[in-house]
C-alpha atoms as a printed R data frame, in Angstrom:
    type eleno elety resid chain resno      x       y       z
1   ATOM     1    CA   MET     A     1 25.723  56.446  13.911
2   ATOM     2    CA   THR     A     2 25.507  52.962  12.416
3   ATOM     3    CA   ALA     A     3 28.637  51.302  13.786
4   ATOM     4    CA   ILE     A     4 27.084  49.710  16.903
5   ATOM     5    CA   THR     A     5 24.416  47.044  16.703
6   ATOM     6    CA   THR     A     6 21.803  45.898  19.157
7   ATOM     7    CA   ALA     A     7 23.417  42.468  19.164
8   ATOM     8    CA   GLU     A     8 26.692  43.961  20.282
9   ATOM     9    CA   VAL     A     9 25.090  45.578  23.318
10  ATOM    10    CA   GLY     A    10 22.577  42.798  23.930
11  ATOM    11    CA   GLY     A    11 24.614  41.332  26.771
12  ATOM    12    CA   HIS     A    12 25.155  44.698  28.404
13  ATOM    13    CA   HIS     A    13 23.604  45.340  31.802
14  ATOM    14    CA   GLU     A    14 21.630  48.242  30.334
15  ATOM    15    CA   SER     A    15 18.610  47.679  28.117
16  ATOM    16    CA   ILE     A    16 18.716  48.580  24.424
17  ATOM    17    CA   ASP     A    17 16.189  51.345  25.083
18  ATOM    18    CA   VAL     A    18 18.502  52.995  27.597
19  ATOM    19    CA   VAL     A    19 21.416  52.740  25.188
20  ATOM    20    CA   GLY     A    20 19.232  53.918  22.291
21  ATOM    21    CA   GLN     A    21 18.104  56.985  24.200
22  ATOM    22    CA   ARG     A    22 21.741  57.792  24.830
23  ATOM    23    CA   TRP     A    23 22.493  57.473  21.106
24  ATOM    24    CA   ARG     A    24 19.573  59.752  20.307
25  ATOM    25    CA   THR     A    25 20.708  62.373  22.799
26  ATOM    26    CA   GLY     A    26 24.176  62.355  21.276
27  ATOM    27    CA   VAL     A    27 22.837  62.826  17.751
28  ATOM    28    CA   LEU     A    28 20.455  65.567  18.875
29  ATOM    29    CA   LEU     A    29 23.405  67.400  20.420
30  ATOM    30    CA   LEU     A    30 25.320  66.938  17.151
31  ATOM    31    CA   ILE     A    31 22.374  68.380  15.230
32  ATOM    32    CA   LEU     A    32 22.154  71.283  17.674
33  ATOM    33    CA   ALA     A    33 25.847  72.066  17.187
34  ATOM    34    CA   ASP     A    34 25.523  71.824  13.416
35  ATOM    35    CA   ALA     A    35 22.379  73.961  13.476
36  ATOM    36    CA   SER     A    36 24.313  76.649  15.355
37  ATOM    37    CA   PHE     A    37 26.880  76.641  12.550
38  ATOM    38    CA   VAL     A    38 24.237  76.842   9.806
39  ATOM    39    CA   VAL     A    39 22.352  79.617  11.593
40  ATOM    40    CA   ALA     A    40 25.630  81.524  11.949
41  ATOM    41    CA   LEU     A    41 26.208  81.243   8.182
42  ATOM    42    CA   ILE     A    42 22.688  82.455   7.434
43  ATOM    43    CA   PHE     A    43 23.067  85.319   9.910
44  ATOM    44    CA   ALA     A    44 26.387  86.314   8.317
45  ATOM    45    CA   TYR     A    45 24.769  86.314   4.868
46  ATOM    46    CA   PHE     A    46 21.954  88.649   5.895
47  ATOM    47    CA   TYR     A    47 24.255  90.777   8.039
48  ATOM    48    CA   LEU     A    48 26.678  91.405   5.183
49  ATOM    49    CA   ARG     A    49 23.793  91.913   2.769
50  ATOM    50    CA   GLY     A    50 22.140  94.476   5.033
51  ATOM    51    CA   LEU     A    51 25.338  96.284   5.957
52  ATOM    52    CA   ASN     A    52 26.729  96.405   2.402
53  ATOM    53    CA   THR     A    53 29.926  98.066   3.586
54  ATOM    54    CA   GLU     A    54 31.224 100.407   0.863
55  ATOM    55    CA   GLY     A    55 29.011  98.621  -1.643
56  ATOM    56    CA   ASN     A    56 31.049  95.438  -1.376
57  ATOM    57    CA   TRP     A    57 28.103  93.106  -0.859
58  ATOM    58    CA   LEU     A    58 27.575  92.851  -4.608
59  ATOM    59    CA   THR     A    59 30.070  94.896  -6.551
60  ATOM    60    CA   GLN     A    60 28.978  96.671  -9.703
61  ATOM    61    CA   GLY     A    61 28.707  94.332 -12.680
62  ATOM    62    CA   ALA     A    62 29.194  91.219 -10.534
63  ATOM    63    CA   HIS     A    63 27.447  87.955 -11.408
64  ATOM    64    CA   THR     A    64 25.071  86.125  -9.092
65  ATOM    65    CA   ALA     A    65 24.031  82.502  -8.663
66  ATOM    66    CA   THR     A    66 20.916  81.134 -10.376
67  ATOM    67    CA   ILE     A    67 18.299  80.941  -7.628
68  ATOM    68    CA   TRP     A    68 16.406  77.911  -8.950
69  ATOM    69    CA   VAL     A    69 19.489  75.685  -8.754
70  ATOM    70    CA   GLY     A    70 19.673  76.141  -4.981
71  ATOM    71    CA   TRP     A    71 15.996  75.256  -4.679
72  ATOM    72    CA   LEU     A    72 16.493  72.186  -6.885
73  ATOM    73    CA   VAL     A    73 19.307  70.959  -4.658
74  ATOM    74    CA   ALA     A    74 17.105  71.468  -1.602
75  ATOM    75    CA   ALA     A    75 14.092  69.773  -3.244
76  ATOM    76    CA   VAL     A    76 16.070  66.635  -4.129
77  ATOM    77    CA   LEU     A    77 17.341  66.381  -0.554
78  ATOM    78    CA   VAL     A    78 13.802  66.814   0.797
79  ATOM    79    CA   ALA     A    79 12.685  64.015  -1.532
80  ATOM    80    CA   GLY     A    80 15.485  61.823  -0.181
81  ATOM    81    CA   ALA     A    81 14.429  62.537   3.402
82  ATOM    82    CA   ALA     A    82 10.821  61.726   2.486
83  ATOM    83    CA   ALA     A    83 11.860  58.427   0.892
84  ATOM    84    CA   PHE     A    84 13.785  57.462   4.002
85  ATOM    85    CA   ARG     A    85 10.872  58.444   6.231
86  ATOM    86    CA   TRP     A    86  8.586  56.255   4.091
87  ATOM    87    CA   GLY     A    87 10.952  53.358   4.691
88  ATOM    88    CA   VAL     A    88 10.995  54.057   8.435
89  ATOM    89    CA   ALA     A    89  7.184  54.044   8.514
90  ATOM    90    CA   GLY     A    90  7.260  50.650   6.845
91  ATOM    91    CA   LEU     A    91  9.683  49.273   9.436
92  ATOM    92    CA   ARG     A    92  7.483  50.567  12.244
93  ATOM    93    CA   ALA     A    93  4.627  48.571  10.694
94  ATOM    94    CA   GLY     A    94  6.767  45.445  10.539
95  ATOM    95    CA   GLN     A    95  7.656  45.727   6.835
96  ATOM    96    CA   ALA     A    96 11.440  45.557   6.931
97  ATOM    97    CA   SER     A    97 11.667  45.294   3.134
98  ATOM    98    CA   ARG     A    98 10.166  48.772   2.828
99  ATOM    99    CA   LEU     A    99 13.056  50.200   4.800
100 ATOM   100    CA   VAL     A   100 15.482  48.602   2.352
101 ATOM   101    CA   SER     A   101 13.640  50.242  -0.560
102 ATOM   102    CA   GLY     A   102 13.211  53.626   1.150
103 ATOM   103    CA   ALA     A   103 16.800  53.779   2.363
104 ATOM   104    CA   GLY     A   104 18.047  52.759  -1.085
105 ATOM   105    CA   VAL     A   105 16.056  55.454  -2.862
106 ATOM   106    CA   ALA     A   106 17.221  57.997  -0.291
107 ATOM   107    CA   VAL     A   107 20.865  57.090  -0.927
108 ATOM   108    CA   LEU     A   108 20.411  57.419  -4.699
109 ATOM   109    CA   LEU     A   109 18.771  60.832  -4.310
110 ATOM   110    CA   VAL     A   110 21.492  62.051  -1.962
111 ATOM   111    CA   LEU     A   111 24.127  60.841  -4.437
112 ATOM   112    CA   VAL     A   112 22.412  62.723  -7.274
113 ATOM   113    CA   ASP     A   113 22.083  65.769  -5.051
114 ATOM   114    CA   ALA     A   114 25.771  65.702  -4.125
115 ATOM   115    CA   GLY     A   115 26.507  65.741  -7.856
116 ATOM   116    CA   LEU     A   116 24.161  68.691  -8.341
117 ATOM   117    CA   GLN     A   117 25.722  70.599  -5.468
118 ATOM   118    CA   LEU     A   118 29.227  69.930  -6.747
119 ATOM   119    CA   TRP     A   119 28.165  71.049 -10.225
120 ATOM   120    CA   GLN     A   120 26.755  74.271  -8.800
121 ATOM   121    CA   LEU     A   121 29.945  74.958  -6.857
122 ATOM   122    CA   THR     A   122 32.146  74.408  -9.898
123 ATOM   123    CA   SER     A   123 29.921  76.320 -12.323
124 ATOM   124    CA   PHE     A   124 29.518  79.621 -10.468
125 ATOM   125    CA   ASN     A   125 30.533  82.397 -12.852
126 ATOM   126    CA   PHE     A   126 32.246  84.291 -10.039
127 ATOM   127    CA   LYS     A   127 35.118  83.553  -7.678
128 ATOM   128    CA   PRO     A   128 34.796  83.200  -3.893
129 ATOM   129    CA   ASP     A   129 36.712  86.439  -3.315
130 ATOM   130    CA   ALA     A   130 34.700  88.519  -5.822
131 ATOM   131    CA   ASN     A   131 32.635  90.192  -3.098
132 ATOM   132    CA   ALA     A   132 30.854  89.472   0.185
133 ATOM   133    CA   TYR     A   133 27.920  87.877  -1.654
134 ATOM   134    CA   ALA     A   134 30.181  85.449  -3.508
135 ATOM   135    CA   SER     A   135 32.046  84.322  -0.396
136 ATOM   136    CA   SER     A   136 28.744  83.807   1.459
137 ATOM   137    CA   VAL     A   137 27.201  81.754  -1.345
138 ATOM   138    CA   TYR     A   138 30.287  79.562  -1.697
139 ATOM   139    CA   THR     A   139 30.349  78.928   2.050
140 ATOM   140    CA   LEU     A   140 26.663  77.969   2.210
141 ATOM   141    CA   ALA     A   141 26.984  75.683  -0.814
142 ATOM   142    CA   GLY     A   142 30.123  74.090   0.616
143 ATOM   143    CA   ALA     A   143 28.399  73.452   3.940
144 ATOM   144    CA   ASN     A   144 25.513  71.776   2.134
145 ATOM   145    CA   LEU     A   145 27.925  69.589   0.152
146 ATOM   146    CA   PHE     A   146 29.516  68.506   3.433
147 ATOM   147    CA   HIS     A   147 26.053  67.590   4.745
148 ATOM   148    CA   LEU     A   148 25.339  65.591   1.598
149 ATOM   149    CA   LEU     A   149 28.606  63.644   1.711
150 ATOM   150    CA   LEU     A   150 28.155  62.836   5.393
151 ATOM   151    CA   THR     A   151 24.548  61.789   4.792
152 ATOM   152    CA   LEU     A   152 25.644  59.615   1.878
153 ATOM   153    CA   PHE     A   153 28.158  57.817   4.110
154 ATOM   154    CA   ILE     A   154 25.571  57.279   6.850
155 ATOM   155    CA   GLY     A   155 22.849  56.333   4.372
156 ATOM   156    CA   VAL     A   156 24.916  53.678   2.594
157 ATOM   157    CA   GLY     A   157 25.838  52.086   5.908
158 ATOM   158    CA   LEU     A   158 22.256  51.980   7.117
159 ATOM   159    CA   TRP     A   159 20.942  50.695   3.785
160 ATOM   160    CA   ASN     A   160 23.470  47.867   3.825
161 ATOM   161    CA   ARG     A   161 22.563  46.926   7.380
162 ATOM   162    CA   SER     A   162 18.857  46.979   6.546
163 ATOM   163    CA   ARG     A   163 19.532  44.833   3.477
164 ATOM   164    CA   ILE     A   164 21.063  42.072   5.610
165 ATOM   165    CA   GLY     A   165 18.210  42.200   8.120
166 ATOM   166    CA   LYS     A   166 19.762  44.045  11.048
167 ATOM   167    CA   TYR     A   167 16.606  46.015  11.855
168 ATOM   168    CA   SER     A   168 13.053  45.172  12.847
169 ATOM   169    CA   ALA     A   169 10.004  46.914  14.282
170 ATOM   170    CA   GLY     A   170 11.312  46.242  17.784
171 ATOM   171    CA   ASP     A   171 14.918  47.080  16.996
172 ATOM   172    CA   ARG     A   172 15.014  50.356  15.106
173 ATOM   173    CA   TRP     A   173 16.834  52.855  17.304
174 ATOM   174    CA   GLN     A   174 19.534  53.533  14.745
175 ATOM   175    CA   VAL     A   175 16.958  53.901  11.981
176 ATOM   176    CA   GLU     A   176 14.967  56.460  13.965
177 ATOM   177    CA   ILE     A   177 18.136  58.375  14.790
178 ATOM   178    CA   VAL     A   178 19.243  58.537  11.152
179 ATOM   179    CA   ASN     A   179 15.719  59.691  10.277
180 ATOM   180    CA   LEU     A   180 16.296  62.710  12.541
181 ATOM   181    CA   TRP     A   181 19.518  63.463  10.667
182 ATOM   182    CA   TYR     A   182 17.787  63.260   7.277
183 ATOM   183    CA   ILE     A   183 15.111  65.679   8.471
184 ATOM   184    CA   TRP     A   184 17.726  68.106   9.771
185 ATOM   185    CA   VAL     A   185 19.851  68.203   6.603
186 ATOM   186    CA   ALA     A   186 16.698  68.727   4.515
187 ATOM   187    CA   VAL     A   187 15.686  71.662   6.726
188 ATOM   188    CA   ALA     A   188 19.223  73.094   6.496
189 ATOM   189    CA   ALA     A   189 19.162  72.847   2.690
190 ATOM   190    CA   LEU     A   190 15.816  74.646   2.537
191 ATOM   191    CA   GLY     A   191 17.213  77.344   4.808
192 ATOM   192    CA   GLY     A   192 20.175  77.819   2.514
193 ATOM   193    CA   ALA     A   193 17.995  77.983  -0.604
194 ATOM   194    CA   LEU     A   194 15.696  80.540   1.008
195 ATOM   195    CA   THR     A   195 18.624  82.633   2.222
196 ATOM   196    CA   THR     A   196 20.353  82.823  -1.161
197 ATOM   197    CA   SER     A   197 17.073  83.816  -2.812
198 ATOM   198    CA   PHE     A   198 17.581  87.274  -1.292
199 ATOM   199    CA   ILE     A   199 20.323  88.878  -3.350
200 ATOM   200    CA   ALA     A   200 20.023  92.665  -3.684
201 ATOM   201    CA   SER     A   201 21.025  94.596  -0.572
202 ATOM   202    CA   PRO     A   202 18.366  96.851   0.989
203 ATOM   203    CA   ASN     A   203 21.182  99.280   1.740
204 ATOM   204    CA   LEU     A   204 22.292 100.534  -1.655
205 ATOM   205    CA   GLY     A   205 24.375 103.356  -0.253
206 ATOM   206    CA   HIS     A   206 28.145 103.313  -0.730
C-alpha cells in the first residue's frame, strides 16, 4: 500500500487522482475479500455453537478463554485506529506533523496489541483440538494476530514516509487508503471480541 509515491507517478499520463482512485478500489476489494473470510469465521463459530454436535462444542470440564482479554485487544486496536484517524485529520488541515504523531502512536499501539494477542494465544489453558469452541477461538485469535502484524508493517512504512515529508494536504491518497485499512481491522477485532463473548451453546442436548 505504501510502496508507490506520487513523485514516481507524477510523470505518468494519468493524474494522481485517477491513480489514487485505482489504489483505493484495490484496497477496498482486499478489505471485501478479508471481510468475507472474517464473516466466515464468525459464522462457523456460531454455527458450531448452535449445533453442538454430540456436545462437542464445549466438552464437559473444558476451560474457556477470559472474555475481557479479547475486548482489551479490540479496544487497543480501536485506539490505534483513532490515533491514526486523528493524524489524518491533521494532514487534511495542512498539519503534516500531526500525521507523524498520529501514525507513530498508532504503530506503538498496534505493536502493544500484537504482543497482547500473542500472549493470549500462548496462554490459553486449552489446546486447539480440545473441542469445537477451542479450535474456533484459536482461529479467530490467529486471524486477528495476522491483521495486527500486517497493520504493523503497513503502519511503520507510512509513519516513516510521513516523517520524511512524503505527504501533504494535497497528496494524501496513500494516507486515506491506510486509514480505511485501520478502520476495517478495528471493526474486525470488535467482531471477534463480540463473537467470543458468547460461549455456552443454546443447544445443550447431546
